[in-house]
Rosetta silent file (secondary structure, phi, psi, omega in degrees, C-alpha in Angstrom):
SEQUENCE: XXXXXXXXXXXXXXXXXXXXXXXXXXXXXXXXXXXXXXXXXXXXXXXXXXXXXXXXXXXXXXXXXXXXXXXXXXXXXXXXXXXXXXXXXXXXXXXXXXXXXXXXXXXXXXXXXXXXXXXXXXXXXXXXXXXXXXXXXXXXXXXXXXXXXXXXXXXXXXXXXXXXXXXXXXXXXXXXXXXXXXXXXXXXXXXXXXXXXXXXXXXXXXXXXXXXXXXXXXXXXXXXXXXXXXXXX
SCORE:     score description
SCORE:     0.000 S_00000001
   1 L     0.000  121.721  176.585   13.187    5.133  -13.022 S_00000001
   2 E  -104.867  102.660 -171.303   11.205    5.744   -9.838 S_00000001
   3 E  -110.553  121.678  178.980    8.426    3.231  -10.197 S_00000001
   4 E   -99.994  123.902  178.673    5.510    2.881   -7.825 S_00000001
   5 E   -94.574  115.343 -171.263    3.664   -0.469   -7.942 S_00000001
   6 E  -109.062  167.506 -179.755    0.043    0.293   -7.147 S_00000001
   7 L   149.519  161.519 -178.039   -3.146   -1.625   -6.463 S_00000001
   8 L   -82.345 -165.478 -179.706   -5.695   -2.097   -3.747 S_00000001
   9 L   -60.670  139.306  171.680   -5.699   -4.684   -0.926 S_00000001
  10 L    59.934   44.352  173.568   -4.533   -8.203   -1.879 S_00000001
  11 L  -108.989    0.879  174.204   -3.344   -7.580   -5.404 S_00000001
  12 L    92.724   23.909 -177.240    0.137   -8.921   -4.889 S_00000001
  13 H   -57.267  -46.865 -172.428    2.111   -5.696   -4.601 S_00000001
  14 H   -64.713  -52.577 -179.025    4.688   -7.074   -2.119 S_00000001
  15 H   -64.081  -36.595 -179.198    5.546  -10.275   -4.020 S_00000001
  16 H   -68.676  -43.303  179.433    5.557   -8.480   -7.383 S_00000001
  17 H   -67.252  -35.322  175.044    7.922   -5.757   -6.154 S_00000001
  18 H   -63.822  -45.959  179.533   10.214   -8.281   -4.555 S_00000001
  19 H   -64.581  -41.974 -179.282   10.395  -10.301   -7.801 S_00000001
  20 H   -65.379  -37.034  177.041   10.753   -7.199   -9.943 S_00000001
  21 H   -62.630  -48.952  177.929   13.605   -5.980   -7.777 S_00000001
  22 H   -63.246  -42.815 -176.524   15.481   -9.289   -8.118 S_00000001
  23 H   -64.499  -40.089 -172.232   14.739   -9.453  -11.838 S_00000001
  24 H  -100.512  -19.713 -175.909   15.905   -5.948  -12.683 S_00000001
  25 L    81.918    1.868  178.153   18.515   -5.269   -9.955 S_00000001
  26 L   -82.386  130.471 -175.022   16.665   -2.086   -9.069 S_00000001
  27 L   -63.090  151.327  179.427   16.330   -1.613   -5.274 S_00000001
  28 E  -102.731  142.022  177.867   12.917   -2.018   -3.616 S_00000001
  29 E  -120.986  140.097  178.662   11.466    0.516   -1.230 S_00000001
  30 L  -155.532  160.663  175.209    8.696   -0.187    1.331 S_00000001
  31 L  -105.474  159.913  175.208    7.294    1.085    4.586 S_00000001
  32 L   -54.695  144.275  176.282    6.705   -0.875    7.778 S_00000001
  33 L   -77.347  166.469  177.008    3.493   -2.856    7.783 S_00000001
  34 H   -62.003  -36.295  177.635    0.679   -2.167   10.229 S_00000001
  35 H   -59.155  -38.837  179.434    1.604   -5.431   12.034 S_00000001
  36 H   -75.461  -35.091 -174.796    5.081   -3.953   12.581 S_00000001
  37 H   -79.640  -37.119 -172.322    3.920   -0.466   13.499 S_00000001
  38 H   -56.831  -45.798 -175.244    1.138   -1.255   15.965 S_00000001
  39 H   -67.314  -23.893  178.995    3.195   -2.723   18.837 S_00000001
  40 H   -99.179   -8.613 -178.047    5.496    0.320   18.820 S_00000001
  41 H  -108.426  -45.410  179.109    2.842    2.925   18.089 S_00000001
  42 L  -137.694   75.122 -177.004   -0.254    1.803   19.983 S_00000001
  43 L   -57.219  139.076  176.625    0.865   -1.106   22.216 S_00000001
  44 L    86.852   -3.249  179.348   -1.803   -3.605   23.238 S_00000001
  45 L  -110.543  147.611  168.661   -4.233   -2.707   20.430 S_00000001
  46 L   -91.111  169.019 -179.016   -5.255   -4.440   17.292 S_00000001
  47 H   -61.958  -35.573 -178.388   -5.903   -2.379   14.163 S_00000001
  48 H   -64.262  -27.382 -176.099   -9.693   -2.881   14.626 S_00000001
  49 H   -87.351   -8.585 -177.390   -9.416   -1.251   18.095 S_00000001
  50 L   -68.705  145.470  176.502   -7.580    1.875   16.921 S_00000001
  51 L   -79.040  174.147  175.792   -9.339    5.242   17.105 S_00000001
  52 H   -63.728  -40.130  179.664   -9.568    7.583   14.178 S_00000001
  53 H   -60.452  -40.839 -178.427   -6.792    9.704   15.714 S_00000001
  54 H   -69.037  -35.971  176.983   -4.566    6.629   15.994 S_00000001
  55 H   -64.060  -40.334  178.980   -5.194    5.672   12.375 S_00000001
  56 H   -63.075  -36.648  179.461   -4.128    9.194   11.339 S_00000001
  57 H   -67.253  -41.029  179.084   -0.913    8.778   13.356 S_00000001
  58 H   -63.579  -40.390  178.182   -0.210    5.435   11.656 S_00000001
  59 H   -60.616  -46.220 -176.744   -0.758    6.963    8.219 S_00000001
  60 H   -65.629  -39.204 -177.629    1.704    9.760    9.074 S_00000001
  61 H   -66.717  -42.519 -178.789    4.244    7.362   10.451 S_00000001
  62 H   -66.742  -44.106 -177.100    4.134    5.073    7.359 S_00000001
  63 H   -68.088  -35.117  175.602    4.431    7.973    4.923 S_00000001
  64 H   -62.376  -47.191  177.644    7.334    9.488    6.852 S_00000001
  65 H   -63.131  -40.178  178.483    9.195    6.194    6.697 S_00000001
  66 H   -59.507  -45.196 -178.932    8.306    5.750    3.019 S_00000001
  67 H   -66.839  -40.154  179.458    9.706    9.192    2.138 S_00000001
  68 H   -65.054  -47.868  179.362   12.912    8.645    4.110 S_00000001
  69 H   -59.130  -44.107 -177.170   13.513    5.238    2.498 S_00000001
  70 H   -66.256  -35.072 -175.997   12.878    6.580   -1.033 S_00000001
  71 H   -66.197  -28.111 -179.372   15.177    9.550   -0.393 S_00000001
  72 L   -76.885  -14.122 -175.186   18.106    7.161    0.265 S_00000001
  73 L  -100.139   -8.063  176.657   17.616    5.452   -3.102 S_00000001
  74 L    70.028 -132.189 -170.935   17.798    8.500   -5.334 S_00000001
  75 L  -105.507   24.426  177.030   16.299    8.324   -8.801 S_00000001
  76 L  -147.089  104.718  175.816   16.057    4.541   -9.172 S_00000001
  77 E  -162.282  164.530  173.089   13.788    2.377   -7.082 S_00000001
  78 E  -114.370  117.178 -175.815   10.670    0.174   -7.063 S_00000001
  79 E   -98.973  130.584  173.549    8.184    1.236   -4.463 S_00000001
  80 E   -82.279   94.781 -173.427    5.778   -1.273   -2.839 S_00000001
  81 L    89.053 -160.355  179.518    2.773    0.970   -2.848 S_00000001
  82 L  -162.357  175.846  179.429    3.013    4.765   -2.727 S_00000001
  83 H   -62.012  -26.932 -179.540    2.319    7.845   -0.623 S_00000001
  84 H   -69.980  -29.552 -175.090   -1.224    7.822   -2.020 S_00000001
  85 H   -63.602  -50.713 -178.724   -1.968    4.356   -0.591 S_00000001
  86 H   -61.213  -42.262 -179.764   -1.734    5.204    3.066 S_00000001
  87 H   -63.800  -47.951  179.806   -3.776    8.373    2.569 S_00000001
  88 H   -65.277  -45.879  178.856   -6.561    6.605    0.557 S_00000001
  89 H   -58.719  -42.610  179.585   -6.696    3.684    2.906 S_00000001
  90 H   -64.095  -38.943  178.793   -6.948    6.070    5.785 S_00000001
  91 H   -56.501  -48.786 -178.145   -9.624    8.069    4.027 S_00000001
  92 H   -65.665  -45.052 -169.780  -11.816    4.918    3.644 S_00000001
  93 H   -76.307  -33.756  177.656  -11.109    3.565    7.092 S_00000001
  94 H   -71.730  -35.828 -175.613  -11.642    6.802    9.082 S_00000001
  95 H   -78.399  -33.004 -172.676  -14.913    7.505    7.224 S_00000001
  96 H  -125.326    1.717  178.612  -16.473    4.018    7.276 S_00000001
  97 L   105.227  158.177 -179.147  -14.566    2.043    9.925 S_00000001
  98 L   -59.497  -49.326  178.914  -11.632   -0.310   10.069 S_00000001
  99 L  -123.001   83.416 -176.230  -13.759   -3.246    8.884 S_00000001
 100 L   -62.722  148.297  176.994  -16.907   -1.789    7.288 S_00000001
 101 L   -69.059  165.295 -174.694  -20.004   -3.874    7.236 S_00000001
 102 L   -65.407  -28.243 -178.311  -21.233   -5.318    3.928 S_00000001
 103 L   -99.931    8.457 -177.749  -24.049   -2.716    3.664 S_00000001
 104 L   -79.461  141.032  174.492  -22.017    0.306    4.785 S_00000001
 105 L  -133.736  164.465  174.970  -21.544    3.130    2.243 S_00000001
 106 L   -63.186  -21.616 -172.880  -19.983    6.540    2.387 S_00000001
 107 L   -86.439  -30.426 -174.788  -23.508    7.919    2.102 S_00000001
 108 L   -99.915    7.108  173.210  -25.156    6.045    4.995 S_00000001
 109 L   -80.241  127.889 -177.381  -22.469    6.584    7.667 S_00000001
 110 L   -59.569  134.480 -176.101  -23.797    9.158   10.176 S_00000001
 111 L   -91.083   78.950  179.415  -22.084   12.550    9.721 S_00000001
 112 L   -79.527  164.000  176.850  -21.170   13.281   13.352 S_00000001
 113 H   -59.827  -36.569  177.960  -19.096   16.312   14.318 S_00000001
 114 H   -61.644  -46.089 -179.451  -16.184   13.928   15.137 S_00000001
 115 H   -65.131  -38.002  179.324  -16.417   12.344   11.691 S_00000001
 116 H   -65.686  -35.738  175.733  -16.540   15.766    9.987 S_00000001
 117 H   -66.767  -45.434  177.210  -13.356   16.728   11.832 S_00000001
 118 H   -63.811  -33.511  174.805  -11.530   13.584   10.833 S_00000001
 119 H   -60.577  -45.418  177.137  -12.760   14.095    7.263 S_00000001
 120 H   -62.862  -40.427 -178.005  -11.169   17.519    7.263 S_00000001
 121 H   -69.227  -43.896 -178.732   -7.940   16.270    8.708 S_00000001
 122 H   -67.132  -33.315  174.345   -7.606   13.339    6.251 S_00000001
 123 H   -59.995  -44.514  179.264   -8.307   15.745    3.394 S_00000001
 124 H   -67.423  -33.497  177.114   -5.419   17.914    4.514 S_00000001
 125 H   -65.883  -25.752  177.812   -3.107   14.874    4.842 S_00000001
 126 H   -66.114  -22.961 -178.558   -3.810   14.297    1.148 S_00000001
 127 H   -59.891  -59.067  178.607   -2.001   17.534    0.258 S_00000001
 128 H   -66.818  -29.957  178.073    1.522   16.299    1.043 S_00000001
 129 H   -64.753  -44.268  176.972    0.652   12.736   -0.100 S_00000001
 130 H   -67.618  -41.405  179.522   -0.288   14.018   -3.586 S_00000001
 131 H   -63.733  -40.079  177.129    2.678   16.387   -3.713 S_00000001
 132 H   -65.852  -42.908  177.809    5.048   13.586   -2.825 S_00000001
 133 H   -61.032  -45.621 -179.760    3.524   11.264   -5.471 S_00000001
 134 H   -61.112  -41.944 -177.183    3.821   13.963   -8.137 S_00000001
 135 H   -84.288  -25.153 -168.909    7.388   14.832   -7.329 S_00000001
 136 H  -101.377  -13.125 -176.764    8.595   11.350   -6.320 S_00000001
 137 L  -126.376  134.351  176.128    7.372    8.844   -8.931 S_00000001
 138 L   -81.851  -29.918 -178.698    8.009    8.779  -12.635 S_00000001
 139 E  -159.470  161.060  172.746    5.318    6.171  -13.303 S_00000001
 140 E  -116.142  142.744  166.938    2.873    3.794  -11.721 S_00000001
 141 E  -104.881  119.102 -178.766    2.308    0.113  -12.370 S_00000001
 142 E   -97.080  124.254  171.446   -1.306   -0.780  -11.521 S_00000001
 143 L   -94.586  116.734 -179.377   -2.082   -4.344  -10.404 S_00000001
 144 L   -70.273  167.195  175.941   -5.702   -5.209  -11.079 S_00000001
 145 L   -77.463  110.537 -179.236   -7.974   -7.103   -8.685 S_00000001
 146 L  -130.632  -12.396 -174.172   -7.399  -10.721   -9.634 S_00000001
 147 L  -121.162  151.516  171.294   -7.058  -12.584   -6.319 S_00000001
 148 L   -58.488  148.313  179.561   -9.364  -13.172   -3.357 S_00000001
 149 L   -76.379  137.779  177.212   -8.864  -10.829   -0.534 S_00000001
 150 L   -83.340  120.808  179.583   -6.897  -12.099    2.517 S_00000001
 151 L   -89.458   91.049 -177.380   -8.948  -11.654    5.666 S_00000001
 152 L  -122.728   13.463 -179.154   -6.214  -10.960    8.202 S_00000001
 153 L    84.560   -9.171  178.485   -7.656   -8.037   10.182 S_00000001
 154 L  -110.717    2.174  177.957   -5.535   -5.556    8.237 S_00000001
 155 L  -126.498  142.626 -178.183   -7.722   -5.580    5.148 S_00000001
 156 L   -73.316  146.502 -176.311  -11.429   -4.619    5.125 S_00000001
 157 L   -79.167   -9.834 -177.135  -13.933   -7.438    4.853 S_00000001
 158 L   -88.764  111.834 -179.038  -16.092   -5.315    2.541 S_00000001
 159 H   -63.096  -29.543 -178.256  -15.272   -6.048   -1.100 S_00000001
 160 H   -62.423  -38.715 -178.520  -17.025   -2.804   -2.161 S_00000001
 161 H   -78.309  -25.890  168.980  -14.464   -0.810   -0.239 S_00000001
 162 H   -59.555  -46.092  178.840  -11.602   -2.852   -1.681 S_00000001
 163 H   -68.275  -38.232  179.183  -12.860   -1.702   -5.086 S_00000001
 164 H   -58.674  -46.477  179.465  -13.440    1.799   -3.839 S_00000001
 165 H   -59.212  -43.683  177.293   -9.889    2.120   -2.613 S_00000001
 166 H   -57.619  -46.640 -177.365   -8.593    0.892   -5.999 S_00000001
 167 H   -67.416  -39.055 -179.725  -10.686    3.435   -7.867 S_00000001
 168 H   -65.994  -41.779  179.524   -9.725    6.284   -5.537 S_00000001
 169 H   -61.833  -48.817 -175.436   -6.006    5.602   -5.835 S_00000001
 170 H   -67.609  -36.361  176.835   -6.144    5.416   -9.645 S_00000001
 171 H   -58.840  -39.754  179.125   -8.309    8.526   -9.814 S_00000001
 172 H   -72.660  -39.791  177.469   -5.685   10.448   -7.925 S_00000001
 173 H   -58.572  -47.655  177.703   -2.817    9.066  -10.062 S_00000001
 174 H   -59.095  -46.772 -177.583   -4.750   10.120  -13.155 S_00000001
 175 H   -61.073  -32.152 -178.142   -5.556   13.597  -11.725 S_00000001
 176 L   -83.022   -6.140  177.123   -1.811   14.117  -11.028 S_00000001
 177 L    73.884   25.580  177.590   -0.988   13.179  -14.624 S_00000001
 178 L   -88.424  128.925 -177.411    1.384   10.335  -13.681 S_00000001
 179 E   -63.127  145.377 -177.043    1.649    7.715  -16.409 S_00000001
 180 E  -130.720  135.765  173.354    0.161    4.305  -15.504 S_00000001
 181 E  -120.735  127.440  179.967    0.720    0.848  -16.904 S_00000001
 182 E   -93.619  130.334 -178.369   -1.584   -2.022  -15.913 S_00000001
 183 L  -130.148  114.279  178.435    0.093   -5.446  -15.522 S_00000001
 184 L  -115.181 -173.685  178.569   -1.996   -8.496  -14.721 S_00000001
 185 L    94.381 -159.293  177.020   -1.660  -12.232  -14.731 S_00000001
 186 L   -69.797  169.533  176.987    0.862  -14.366  -12.983 S_00000001
 187 H   -59.658  -40.557  178.321    3.939  -12.884  -11.289 S_00000001
 188 H   -61.436  -46.371  177.717    5.970  -14.052  -14.321 S_00000001
 189 H   -58.192  -43.234 -179.025    3.488  -12.363  -16.697 S_00000001
 190 H   -63.384  -45.698 -179.717    3.678   -9.133  -14.711 S_00000001
 191 H   -60.223  -44.477  176.797    7.458   -9.044  -14.702 S_00000001
 192 H   -59.415  -45.712 -179.462    7.719   -9.618  -18.385 S_00000001
 193 H   -64.544  -44.020 -177.051    5.121   -6.981  -19.141 S_00000001
 194 H   -67.227  -45.638  179.416    6.596   -4.358  -16.814 S_00000001
 195 H   -66.285  -35.498  177.785   10.149   -4.800  -17.993 S_00000001
 196 H   -66.457  -48.087 -174.038    9.093   -4.744  -21.620 S_00000001
 197 H   -64.912  -44.064 -173.859    6.924   -1.609  -21.228 S_00000001
 198 H   -96.476    3.561 -178.998    9.510    0.403  -19.248 S_00000001
 199 L    52.784   49.099 -178.591   12.583   -1.085  -20.959 S_00000001
 200 L   -86.889  154.741  179.816   14.056   -2.154  -17.628 S_00000001
 201 L   -71.281  159.578  173.712   17.194   -4.269  -17.313 S_00000001
 202 L  -127.170  111.694 -171.880   17.008   -8.031  -16.569 S_00000001
 203 L  -102.050  -18.211  172.936   19.919   -9.189  -14.497 S_00000001
 204 L  -137.008  172.628 -179.939   18.890  -12.726  -13.624 S_00000001
 205 L   -63.153  142.599  179.082   16.707  -15.474  -14.993 S_00000001
 206 H   -54.804  -49.176  178.935   12.955  -14.920  -14.590 S_00000001
 207 H   -60.337  -37.116  179.958   12.337  -18.147  -12.740 S_00000001
 208 H   -68.221  -40.371  177.120   15.183  -17.434  -10.366 S_00000001
 209 H   -60.563  -43.916  179.407   13.825  -13.940   -9.666 S_00000001
 210 H   -69.441  -40.058  177.485   10.399  -15.293   -8.782 S_00000001
 211 H   -62.641  -40.562  177.137   11.867  -18.107   -6.665 S_00000001
 212 H   -64.655  -41.581  178.771   13.958  -15.622   -4.673 S_00000001
 213 H   -61.409  -44.103 -179.602   10.903  -13.422   -4.210 S_00000001
 214 H   -63.611  -34.876  176.045    8.787  -16.296   -2.983 S_00000001
 215 H   -67.175  -43.155  178.215   11.535  -17.156   -0.463 S_00000001
 216 H   -62.430  -42.542 -177.589   11.657  -13.530    0.707 S_00000001
 217 H   -66.193  -38.406  178.844    7.897  -13.461    0.999 S_00000001
 218 H   -65.282  -24.910 -178.243    7.770  -16.703    2.939 S_00000001
 219 L   -86.536   -2.568  179.835   10.223  -15.240    5.465 S_00000001
 220 L   -64.406  138.304  177.508    7.921  -12.303    6.287 S_00000001
 221 L   -76.739  109.138 -177.241    6.898  -12.259    9.954 S_00000001
 222 L  -103.077   17.540  174.887    3.105  -12.653    9.867 S_00000001
 223 L   -58.994  147.078  176.378    2.530  -12.702   13.565 S_00000001
 224 L   -64.957  164.420  177.410   -0.408  -10.599   14.707 S_00000001
 225 H   -59.334  -39.743  178.127    0.166   -7.208   16.366 S_00000001
 226 H   -66.680  -36.483  178.467   -0.716   -8.700   19.766 S_00000001
 227 H   -65.311  -42.309  176.050    1.691  -11.551   19.345 S_00000001
 228 H   -59.581  -43.990 -179.580    4.380   -8.992   18.429 S_00000001
 229 H   -59.641  -46.100 -178.727    3.360   -6.910   21.421 S_00000001
 230 H   -64.886  -30.830 -177.206    3.766   -9.768   23.832 S_00000001
 231 H   -69.704  -24.908  177.517    7.216  -10.537   22.368 S_00000001
 232 H   -77.119  -17.202 -177.023    8.346   -7.018   23.278 S_00000001
 233 L   -73.563    0.000    0.000    7.498   -7.429   26.941 S_00000001
């Protein structure tokens, strides 16, 4: 089973996939985060300072790493996100800005020649992203919006675009005909629902799986991109 765990910003994809991997024994696949990518891709810049071209480069780099990681795992893995996520996030961010204002909409952003060019480019990046999703995932697990958004500079401050990204991702999954199962509630609730629905193995106790995942999550390096950048000097 090649399972992609989907959802918009701050829906708990990382913790859920960590716990699900421990619980089932199925390996987890993920791409480098923007915090990890920025110091080696655009040194000295925060995500908010990146140009449209740099955002496109970061999307390409993340999807390349994602595809390589998944290829090493064969026909059994749990993916933290999917090829569609980078593309959809990029679509929203190139068109309306890294952190869109509360009153920004796709309709009221000035349609400059530069914006039109980036719109064309991001549309074409969607071609391989959708092809990869169709060929690379057997099913999606969608995590609904249930938690407040974490304002860390890597997620938009505009809740409307959080919802828009969620809708755009799921619209693409539906258009591709990939089966989707929605799993909400606590991490424990999600794990029980997912393993029941897909008849996945359970190799350790549920509480132990969640405890291990929380330890893994707590060990994540959450330094900002500039702090990471200074550490490389």
